[in-house]
N, C-alpha and C positions, 0 to 999 in steps of 0.2 A: 704237553703231549698227553693223550688219553691212554689209560691203562686199566685193565680189569684184573681183579683178584681171582686168579684161576684156582688155586688150591693151597693147602697147608701141608708141608712135608715135615716129618719127624716132630710134629706138634710144636714147632718153633720157627720154621722158615716159611714165609709167605712167598708164593710164586706169582709175580705180576707179569701179565702179557702186555707189552707196549705196542699199540697199533702202528705207529709211524715207522718204527724200526723193525717191526715184525720179529721181535726177540722177546725172550723171557728173562726176567731179572729176579734174583732171589734176595730177599731182605728179611731181617729179623722181624717177627710179627709185632714186636713192641714198637717198631717204627711206624706202624700203621695208625691212623686215627682211631681213637677209642670207639669200640662198638663195631668195628669193621667186620664184615662177613664175606664169605666166598661169594663171588659174582658181583660184588660192589665195584663201582667205577671210580677212578681217581684221576686227578690232573697231576702229572709228575713232571719234574724238571731233571734232566740228565746233564751230567758233566762228565764227558768222556764216556766210560762204560759204567758209571755209577749213578744211581738215583740219589739226588741230593735233597729233594723235597717231595712230599706226598700230601695232597689234600683231597678230601672227598668231593665227588662231582655228582650230586643227586640228579641233575638234569640229564646227564648221560645215562644214568641208571634207569630213570623213568622212560627215556627214549628207547632204550634196548628192550625194556619190559613191554612197551606198547608194540614194538616191532615183532616180538615173539607172539604176543596175543593175536596180532593181525595175521600172521602166518598160520597159526592154529585155526583161526576162523576160516581162512581160505581153504585149508585142507579139509576141514569138516564139511564145508559147503560143497566142495568138489568131489567128496567121497561118494562112491557108488556102492559101498558096502563090501563085504568080503565075498570072494568067489568060493570059499570053503563053507560047507554046511556043518552046523553043529549037530552032535549026536544027542 
């Protein structure tokens, strides 16, 4: 299952959002692969309500980054500017 590293709480708990279950799971940040950062994507294995394995998924991270860039390009291309005038 795919999961994204959403945030760090209390400087020691990583919050992972799992797509398939649409739930968040809290794990000690030491369980994450070394060098993990917020917004990184992982492949996780669940057993019941617990995450039993976490591995980095660089392809999913690259796909999400490209998706965001594409949306930004579309927004800029379709922008007609602001209706408000600057003083």
